[in-house]
Short mmCIF file of the C-alpha atoms (twelve columns), coordinates in Angstrom:
data_MODEL
# 
_entry.id   MODEL 
# 
loop_
_atom_site.group_PDB 
_atom_site.id 
_atom_site.type_symbol 
_atom_site.label_atom_id 
_atom_site.label_alt_id 
_atom_site.label_comp_id 
_atom_site.label_asym_id 
_atom_site.label_seq_id 
_atom_site.Cartn_x 
_atom_site.Cartn_y 
_atom_site.Cartn_z 
_atom_site.pdbx_PDB_model_num 
ATOM 1  C CA . MET A 1  1.959   -9.006  7.984  1 
ATOM 2  C CA . LYS A 2  2.261   -6.527  10.843 1 
ATOM 3  C CA . ILE A 3  1.278   -7.155  14.430 1 
ATOM 4  C CA . LYS A 4  0.787   -4.348  16.937 1 
ATOM 5  C CA . LEU A 5  0.004   -5.122  20.556 1 
ATOM 6  C CA . ARG A 6  -0.067  -3.605  24.000 1 
ATOM 7  C CA . LYS A 7  1.555   -5.559  26.779 1 
ATOM 8  C CA . GLN A 8  1.105   -4.984  30.521 1 
ATOM 9  C CA . ASN A 9  4.297   -4.999  32.604 1 
ATOM 10 C CA . HIS A 10 5.369   -3.625  35.998 1 
ATOM 11 C CA . ASP A 11 6.033   -0.130  34.541 1 
ATOM 12 C CA . GLY A 12 2.638   0.105   32.836 1 
ATOM 13 C CA . ILE A 13 1.602   -0.605  29.278 1 
ATOM 14 C CA . THR A 14 4.250   -1.167  26.606 1 
ATOM 15 C CA . ARG A 15 3.454   -1.088  22.897 1 
ATOM 16 C CA . VAL A 16 5.161   -3.683  20.738 1 
ATOM 17 C CA . GLU A 17 5.187   -3.841  16.951 1 
ATOM 18 C CA . THR A 18 6.528   -6.725  14.917 1 
ATOM 19 C CA . GLY A 19 5.909   -8.298  11.554 1 
ATOM 20 C CA . GLY A 20 6.965   -10.839 9.030  1 
ATOM 21 C CA . ASP A 21 5.922   -12.951 6.081  1 
ATOM 22 C CA . LEU A 22 2.875   -15.167 6.306  1 
ATOM 23 C CA . LYS A 23 4.240   -18.712 6.143  1 
ATOM 24 C CA . GLU A 24 1.363   -21.081 6.776  1 
ATOM 25 C CA . VAL A 25 -2.303  -21.305 7.717  1 
ATOM 26 C CA . ILE A 26 -3.219  -24.395 9.727  1 
ATOM 27 C CA . ILE A 27 -6.780  -25.582 10.338 1 
ATOM 28 C CA . ASN A 28 -6.941  -27.686 13.507 1 
ATOM 29 C CA . GLU A 29 -9.970  -29.960 13.385 1 
ATOM 30 C CA . ASP A 30 -11.296 -31.880 16.363 1 
ATOM 31 C CA . LEU A 31 -13.871 -34.472 15.313 1 
ATOM 32 C CA . LEU A 32 -14.783 -35.436 18.869 1 
ATOM 33 C CA . HIS A 33 -15.058 -31.846 20.146 1 
ATOM 34 C CA . PRO A 34 -16.082 -29.534 17.282 1 
ATOM 35 C CA . ASN A 35 -16.122 -26.511 19.618 1 
ATOM 36 C CA . ASN A 36 -12.334 -26.851 20.085 1 
ATOM 37 C CA . GLU A 37 -11.481 -26.236 16.405 1 
ATOM 38 C CA . SER A 38 -9.082  -23.406 15.602 1 
ATOM 39 C CA . ILE A 39 -7.318  -21.718 12.713 1 
ATOM 40 C CA . SER A 40 -3.626  -20.870 13.220 1 
ATOM 41 C CA . VAL A 41 -1.831  -18.215 11.170 1 
ATOM 42 C CA . CYS A 42 1.953   -18.682 11.271 1 
ATOM 43 C CA . TYR A 43 4.370   -15.873 10.436 1 
ATOM 44 C CA . ARG A 44 8.133   -15.380 10.465 1 
ATOM 45 C CA . GLY A 45 10.125  -12.168 10.339 1 
ATOM 46 C CA . LYS A 46 13.780  -11.263 10.581 1 
ATOM 47 C CA . ASN A 47 13.841  -11.073 14.381 1 
ATOM 48 C CA . SER A 48 10.465  -12.508 15.301 1 
ATOM 49 C CA . SER A 49 8.033   -15.282 14.571 1 
ATOM 50 C CA . GLY A 50 4.750   -16.415 15.986 1 
ATOM 51 C CA . ILE A 51 1.391   -18.078 15.672 1 
ATOM 52 C CA . VAL A 52 -1.953  -16.291 15.912 1 
ATOM 53 C CA . ASP A 53 -4.865  -18.605 16.795 1 
ATOM 54 C CA . PHE A 54 -8.467  -17.829 15.839 1 
ATOM 55 C CA . THR A 55 -11.697 -19.596 16.718 1 
ATOM 56 C CA . PRO A 56 -14.156 -20.304 13.891 1 
ATOM 57 C CA . GLN A 57 -16.450 -17.586 15.258 1 
ATOM 58 C CA . GLU A 58 -13.620 -15.025 15.117 1 
ATOM 59 C CA . ILE A 59 -12.826 -15.979 11.508 1 
ATOM 60 C CA . GLU A 60 -16.508 -15.612 10.541 1 
ATOM 61 C CA . LYS A 61 -16.641 -12.164 12.133 1 
ATOM 62 C CA . LEU A 62 -13.390 -11.134 10.421 1 
ATOM 63 C CA . TYR A 63 -14.595 -12.449 7.056  1 
ATOM 64 C CA . SER A 64 -17.927 -10.642 7.289  1 
ATOM 65 C CA . SER A 65 -16.154 -7.364  8.147  1 
ATOM 66 C CA . VAL A 66 -13.659 -7.689  5.286  1 
ATOM 67 C CA . ARG A 67 -16.244 -8.862  2.745  1 
ATOM 68 C CA . LYS A 68 -18.222 -5.624  3.131  1 
ATOM 69 C CA . ARG A 69 -15.155 -3.531  2.284  1 
ATOM 70 C CA . LEU A 70 -13.430 -5.783  -0.257 1 
ATOM 71 C CA . HIS A 71 -14.655 -3.633  -3.155 1 
ATOM 72 C CA . LEU A 72 -12.400 -0.819  -1.855 1 
ATOM 73 C CA . VAL A 73 -9.250  -2.861  -2.581 1 
ATOM 74 C CA . LYS A 74 -8.067  -2.023  -6.090 1 
ATOM 75 C CA . GLY A 75 -5.275  -4.576  -6.306 1 
ATOM 76 C CA . VAL A 76 -2.944  -6.782  -4.333 1 
ATOM 77 C CA . LYS A 77 0.838   -6.684  -4.506 1 
ATOM 78 C CA . ILE A 78 2.986   -9.140  -2.568 1 
ATOM 79 C CA . LEU A 79 6.251   -7.719  -1.253 1 
ATOM 80 C CA . MET A 80 8.762   -10.094 0.263  1 
ATOM 81 C CA . ASP A 81 12.016  -9.336  2.064  1 
ATOM 82 C CA . LYS A 82 15.031  -10.934 0.472  1 
# 
């Protein structure tokens, strides 16, 4: 998994790129407040780690975008750093 982001600092905008292996996907349910549900994607790399949180609406939008283009993927290969 690769993450690319732009970060604002006092000098201007800095671009940061990091990545790692996908470790866990956590679904946070809230029975009393269903609007507060979230999906967390946890990753860990050699020098970095993090959690990316998505709302259910963001996951639906992502899924609908990927589903339309899934036929373009010919195969999946998992590469892991050792």
